[in-house]
C-alpha positions in Angstrom: -12.0 -1.1 3.2 -13.0 0.7 0.1 -16.7 1.3 -0.5 -16.4 -0.2 -4.0 -15.4 -3.5 -2.4 -18.2 -3.4 0.2 -20.7 -3.0 -2.6 -19.6 -6.4 -4.0 -20.3 -8.3 -0.7 -23.3 -10.3 0.3 -24.3 -11.1 3.9 -23.2 -14.6 4.8 -25.9 -14.9 7.5 -29.0 -14.5 5.3 -27.2 -15.0 1.9 -29.3 -12.2 0.4 -28.7 -8.8 1.9 -26.2 -6.2 0.8 -23.7 -4.7 3.3 -23.5 -1.0 4.2 -21.7 1.0 6.9 -23.4 0.9 10.2 -23.3 4.7 10.3 -24.0 5.5 6.7 -24.0 9.3 7.0 -21.0 10.9 5.3 -20.8 8.4 2.4 -17.1 7.8 3.0 -15.0 6.2 0.3 -13.1 4.1 2.9 -15.0 2.2 5.6 -13.4 1.7 9.0 -16.2 0.8 11.4 -18.7 -2.1 11.5 -21.1 -2.8 8.6 -24.6 -4.1 8.7 -26.8 -6.2 6.4 -29.7 -4.4 4.8 -31.7 -7.6 5.0 -31.2 -9.4 8.3 -29.5 -6.5 10.1 -26.5 -8.7 11.1 -23.3 -6.7 11.8 -19.7 -7.4 10.8 -16.4 -5.9 11.8 -14.1 -4.0 9.5 -10.5 -3.3 10.5 -7.6 -1.9 8.5 -9.1 -3.1 5.2 -10.2 -6.5 6.5 -13.8 -7.6 6.9 -14.4 -10.8 8.8 -17.3 -12.8 7.4 -16.2 -16.2 8.6 -18.7 -18.1 10.7 -18.0 -19.7 14.1 -17.0 -23.3 13.4 -15.3 -26.3 14.7 -11.5 -26.4 14.9 -9.9 -27.2 11.6 -8.1 -30.5 11.0 -5.2 -31.8 9.0 -3.2 -29.4 6.9 -5.9 -26.7 7.1 -5.2 -26.5 10.8 -1.6 -25.9 10.1 -2.6 -23.0 7.8 -4.0 -21.2 10.8 -0.8 -21.2 12.8 1.0 -17.8 12.9 4.5 -19.3 12.4 3.3 -21.1 9.2 1.8 -17.8 7.9 5.1 -16.0 8.6 7.3 -18.6 6.9 4.9 -19.7 4.2 6.4 -17.9 1.2 10.1 -18.6 2.0 10.0 -22.1 3.5 6.6 -23.8 3.8 5.1 -23.3 0.4 8.4 -24.4 -1.4 8.5 -27.5 0.7 4.9 -28.3 0.1 5.3 -27.7 -3.6 8.4 -30.0 -3.7 6.3 -32.9 -2.2 3.0 -32.4 -4.1 4.5 -31.4 -7.5 7.7 -33.4 -7.3 9.6 -30.2 -8.0 8.2 -30.0 -11.6 6.5 -26.6 -11.3 8.0 -23.5 -9.7 5.9 -20.6 -8.4 6.9 -18.1 -11.1 5.9 -20.6 -13.8 2.6 -21.3 -12.0 1.8 -17.6 -11.8 2.7 -16.9 -15.4 0.4 -19.7 -16.5 -2.5 -18.6 -14.3 -2.1 -14.9 -15.3 -2.1 -15.8 -18.9 -5.3 -17.8 -18.5 -7.0 -15.0 -16.5 -6.3 -12.4 -19.2 -7.4 -8.8 -18.5 -10.6 -8.9 -16.6 -13.0 -5.9 -16.8 -14.5 -6.4 -13.4 -13.2 -7.1 -9.9 -11.0 -10.1 -9.3 -10.6 -12.2 -6.1 -7.5 -14.2 -5.1 -9.3 -17.1 -3.4 -7.1 -18.7 -0.8 -4.7 -15.8 -1.1 -2.6 -16.8 1.9 0.1 -14.2 2.7 -0.4 -12.6 -0.6 2.2 -14.2 -2.8 0.2 -13.9 -6.1 -2.0 -11.1 -4.8 0.9 -8.7 -4.7 1.7 -9.4 -8.4 -2.0 -9.1 -9.4 -2.4 -5.7 -7.7 0.7 -4.4 -9.5 -0.3 -5.8 -12.9 -3.9 -4.8 -12.7 -3.9 -1.2 -11.4 -7.3 -0.4 -12.8 -9.0 -3.5 -11.4 -10.3 -4.0 -7.9 -8.3 -7.0 -6.7 -9.4 -8.6 -3.3 -7.7 -11.2 -1.2 -10.0 -13.9 0.3 -8.8 -16.5 2.8 -10.2 -18.4 5.9 -6.9 -18.2 7.9 -6.7 -15.1 9.9 -2.9 -15.4 10.4 -2.4 -15.7 6.7 -4.5 -12.6 6.0 -2.7 -10.7 8.7 0.7 -11.6 7.2 -0.5 -10.4 3.8 -1.7 -7.2 5.3 1.6 -6.6 7.0 3.5 -7.2 3.7 1.1 -4.9 1.8 1.8 -2.1 4.4 5.5 -2.6 4.1 5.4 -2.5 0.3 2.9 0.4 0.3 0.4 -1.6 -1.8 -3.3 -1.3 -1.4 -5.9 -4.1 -1.3 -8.9 -5.2 0.6 -9.2 -8.5 2.4 -12.2 -10.7 3.2 -11.9 -13.5 5.7 -14.5 -16.1 4.7 -15.2 -19.7 4.2 -15.6 -21.2 0.7 -18.0 -22.4 -0.3 -20.1 -20.3 -0.1 -18.6 -17.1 -1.5 -19.7 -13.9 0.2 -20.2 -11.9 -3.0 -23.3 -10.7 -4.9 -24.5 -12.4 -8.0 -22.6 -11.6 -11.2 -20.3 -9.2 -9.3 -16.8 -10.5 -10.3 -14.8 -10.6 -13.5 -12.4 -13.4 -12.4 -11.4 -15.8 -9.6 -7.8 -16.9 -9.1 -7.3 -19.9 -6.8 -3.7 -21.0 -6.5 -3.2 -24.3 -4.6 -6.6 -23.9 -3.0 -9.2 -26.2 -4.5 -7.6 -29.4 -3.1 -8.4 -28.1 0.4 -12.1 -28.0 -0.5 -14.1 -31.2 -0.1 -17.2 -29.8 -1.8 -15.7 -28.9 -5.2 -19.2 -28.9 -6.9 -20.5 -26.4 -4.3 -17.5 -24.2 -4.9 -17.9 -24.2 -8.7 -21.6 -23.5 -8.4 -20.8 -20.5 -6.2 -18.1 -19.4 -8.6 -20.6 -19.5 -11.4 -23.1 -17.4 -9.4 -20.7 -14.6 -8.5 -18.9 -14.3 -11.9 -20.2 -12.1 -14.7 -20.8 -13.5 -18.1 -17.4 -14.4 -19.7 -15.9 -14.3 -16.3 -13.1 -16.8 -15.6 -12.1 -19.2 -12.9 -8.4 -20.0 -12.9 -7.0 -22.5 -10.5 -4.1 -24.8 -9.8 -4.2 -28.2 -8.1 -2.6 -31.6 -8.4 -3.5 -35.2 -9.0 -2.5 -38.1 -6.8 -2.3 -41.8 -7.6 -5.1 -44.1 -6.5 -2.8 -45.7 -3.9 -1.8 -42.3 -2.4 -5.2 -40.6 -2.5 -6.5 -42.0 0.7 -3.3 -40.8 2.5 -3.8 -37.3 1.1 -7.5 -37.3 2.2 -6.5 -38.2 5.7 -4.4 -35.0 5.7 -7.4 -33.0 4.6 -6.5 -32.8 1.0 -8.7 -33.7 -2.0 -6.6 -34.2 -5.2 -8.7 -34.7 -8.4 -8.1 -36.0 -11.8 -8.3 -33.8 -14.9 -11.5 -35.7 -15.9 -13.1 -34.9 -12.5 -12.2 -31.2 -12.8 -13.6 -30.9 -16.3 -16.8 -32.9 -15.4 -17.5 -30.8 -12.3 -16.8 -27.5 -14.2 -19.2 -28.4 -17.0 -21.8 -29.6 -14.5 -21.7 -26.2 -12.8 -22.3 -24.4 -16.1 -18.7 -23.5 -17.2 -17.4 -23.9 -20.7 -14.0 -23.7 -22.4 -12.2 -25.9 -19.9 -8.4 -25.6 -20.5 -5.4 -27.0 -18.6 -1.7 -26.9 -18.6 -0.1 -30.0 -17.0 3.4 -30.5 -15.6 3.7 -33.9 -14.0 1.0 -34.2 -11.3 0.2 -30.4 -11.3 -2.5 -28.9 -13.3 -3.2 -25.2 -13.9 -6.7 -25.0 -15.3 -9.4 -22.5 -16.3 -13.0 -22.5 -17.1 -15.2 -19.7 -18.4 -18.8 -18.6 -18.2 -20.9 -18.4 -21.3 
């Protein structure tokens, strides 16, 4: 893990302290061993560019549980994601079009960017290639997904750091990021307001949150919620974003799918 990435992180235990290498002697640019919190002294493991900041928790349920299966992670890009998209989006938005829309809304950030819910790195790979001068970081809760992303990055000889963490909260310092990309992630989050408040905290002024999600009919919504999904309407997304302090809400809609963005003042 690069030291520049470590300097962006906040200890999830005390939600206050910065993280530094446990043996902070040689001031290395790349961190391999454990890191510690300057505040509460908690330690966290770093291995091959991955820092694990996820707390111990109960077993996941519904579709989130499926995301933590190794075979799902390995087949996500080629089989599972296209099948999920076909069901949720009714085949009206392909992955390339989604990425182009999200990338256009993100613009060219001048500070680090996180791919929140990066999965096996489908969009992360493209961001790293297109933003060579920006620190792009993959964040996900599923260890198999992150491990699959890391394997693909090694094979393609691409460089990125990865953070395993729950969201919300976000394990980053206040005003430390220039952008947040969240493809197909927010409908897995029950506490949307909490996520948006955290996004506002970690983004710099003029920083952008860009996300994609979908809307379900009233009749189908209860079925989706039983599967651990939380589809929202455009009105709900805009209201929650403005309540959290964002401005300039925009959206591109294709059938039930929305690619949307909001910006900090």
